[in-house]
C-alpha positions in Angstrom: -192.1 38.2 -55.1 -193.3 35.2 -57.0 -191.1 32.8 -58.9 -192.5 34.2 -62.2 -191.6 37.7 -61.0 -188.1 36.6 -60.1 -187.7 35.0 -63.6 -188.9 38.2 -65.2 -186.5 40.3 -63.1 -183.6 38.0 -64.0 -184.5 38.3 -67.6 -184.6 42.1 -67.5 -181.3 42.2 -65.7 -179.7 39.8 -68.3 -181.1 41.9 -71.2 -179.5 45.0 -69.7 -176.2 43.1 -69.5 -176.7 42.1 -73.1 -177.4 45.7 -74.0 -174.3 46.9 -72.2 -172.2 44.3 -74.0 -173.8 45.3 -77.3 -172.9 49.0 -76.9 -169.4 48.0 -75.8 -168.9 45.6 -78.7 -170.2 48.2 -81.1 -167.7 50.8 -79.8 -164.8 48.4 -79.9 -165.6 47.3 -83.4 -165.9 50.9 -84.5 -162.6 51.7 -82.8 -160.9 48.9 -84.8 -162.7 50.1 -88.0 -161.1 53.6 -87.4 -157.6 52.3 -86.5 -157.0 49.2 -88.6 -154.0 49.4 -90.9 -151.8 47.1 -92.9 -152.1 45.0 -96.0 -155.7 44.0 -95.2 -156.8 47.5 -94.4 -159.4 47.9 -97.0 -161.2 44.6 -96.4 -161.0 44.8 -92.6 -162.0 48.5 -92.5 -165.2 47.5 -94.5 -165.8 44.3 -92.5 -165.5 46.1 -89.1 -167.9 48.8 -90.3 -170.4 46.2 -91.5 -170.2 44.4 -88.2 -170.5 47.6 -86.2 -173.6 48.7 -88.1 -175.2 45.2 -87.5 -174.3 45.3 -83.8 -175.6 48.9 -83.3 -178.8 47.8 -84.9 -179.4 45.5 -81.9 -179.3 48.2 -79.3 -182.8 49.5 -79.8 -184.3 46.1 -80.2 -182.8 44.9 -76.9 -183.7 48.1 -75.1 -187.3 47.9 -76.3 -187.5 44.3 -75.1 -186.5 45.5 -71.6 -189.2 48.3 -71.8 -191.9 45.9 -73.1 -191.1 43.7 -70.0 -191.6 46.7 -67.7 -188.0 47.3 -67.0 -185.7 50.3 -67.4 -182.6 50.3 -69.6 -179.1 51.6 -69.6 -179.1 55.4 -69.0 -175.5 56.5 -69.5 -171.9 55.5 -70.5 -171.3 54.8 -66.8 -174.2 52.4 -66.5 -172.9 50.6 -69.6 -169.4 50.4 -68.3 -170.5 49.1 -65.0 -172.5 46.2 -66.6 -170.5 45.1 -69.7 -168.2 42.1 -69.8 -166.5 43.4 -73.0 -163.0 44.6 -72.2 -162.0 48.0 -73.4 -159.1 48.3 -75.9 -157.5 51.7 -76.0 -154.3 50.7 -77.8 -154.7 52.2 -81.3 -151.4 50.6 -82.4 -152.7 47.0 -82.4 -151.9 45.1 -85.5 -154.9 44.0 -87.6 -154.8 40.3 -86.6 -154.8 41.2 -82.9 -158.0 43.2 -83.6 -159.5 40.3 -85.5 -158.6 38.0 -82.6 -160.1 40.2 -80.0 -163.3 40.7 -82.0 -163.6 37.0 -82.6 -163.3 36.3 -78.9 -165.7 39.1 -78.0 -168.3 37.9 -80.5 -167.9 34.3 -79.2 -168.5 35.5 -75.7 -171.5 37.5 -77.0 -173.0 34.3 -78.4 -172.7 32.6 -75.0 -174.4 35.6 -73.4 -177.2 35.4 -76.0 -177.7 31.7 -75.2 -177.9 32.5 -71.5 -180.5 35.2 -72.1 -182.5 32.9 -74.2 -182.5 30.3 -71.4 -183.8 33.0 -69.0 -186.5 34.0 -71.5 -187.7 30.4 -71.6 -187.8 30.3 -67.8 -189.7 33.5 -67.7 -192.2 32.3 -70.4 -191.2 35.2 -72.7 -191.7 33.6 -76.1 -191.0 36.9 -78.0 -187.6 37.4 -76.5 -186.9 33.6 -76.8 -187.7 33.7 -80.5 -185.9 37.0 -81.5 -182.7 35.9 -79.8 -182.3 33.2 -82.4 -181.8 35.8 -85.1 -179.4 37.8 -82.9 -177.4 34.6 -82.3 -177.3 33.8 -86.0 -175.9 37.2 -86.7 -173.2 36.9 -84.0 -172.3 33.4 -85.2 -171.8 34.8 -88.7 -169.6 37.6 -87.4 -167.5 35.1 -85.4 -167.3 32.8 -88.4 -166.0 35.6 -90.7 -163.4 36.6 -88.1 -162.3 33.0 -87.4 -161.8 32.4 -91.1 -159.6 35.5 -91.4 -157.4 34.1 -88.6 -157.1 30.7 -90.3 
């Protein structure tokens, strides 16, 4: 395998990790949308839904980048669970601010993952992935910003 092949394989693997994290972050955000309660219920319920919709919109784009590069994608809940770095949260009694804090931390980690994937795209000479990740990073930074400001 050549160095270019290795770079491409590493990029495909990192995109699949990003895809797993995207699915897991989507589900966690939806979970909090469904279970948030308290004085900020209305605003957080709507915000979490907006964020979840945005996150879910990335799944197909990421998977299609993997396929365009000749790779295969996540095939099941199990494959997503095995690859994601986003921790599950099954406690439906969390208070709203604990939800906001977790989503802030998860979105911040997601930004770091995006930056790592962008670096690998550069190493692999994949200008398309390198360029599109800037938009995804901007979206994630906006989500993190909104969540950070709620915690202030």
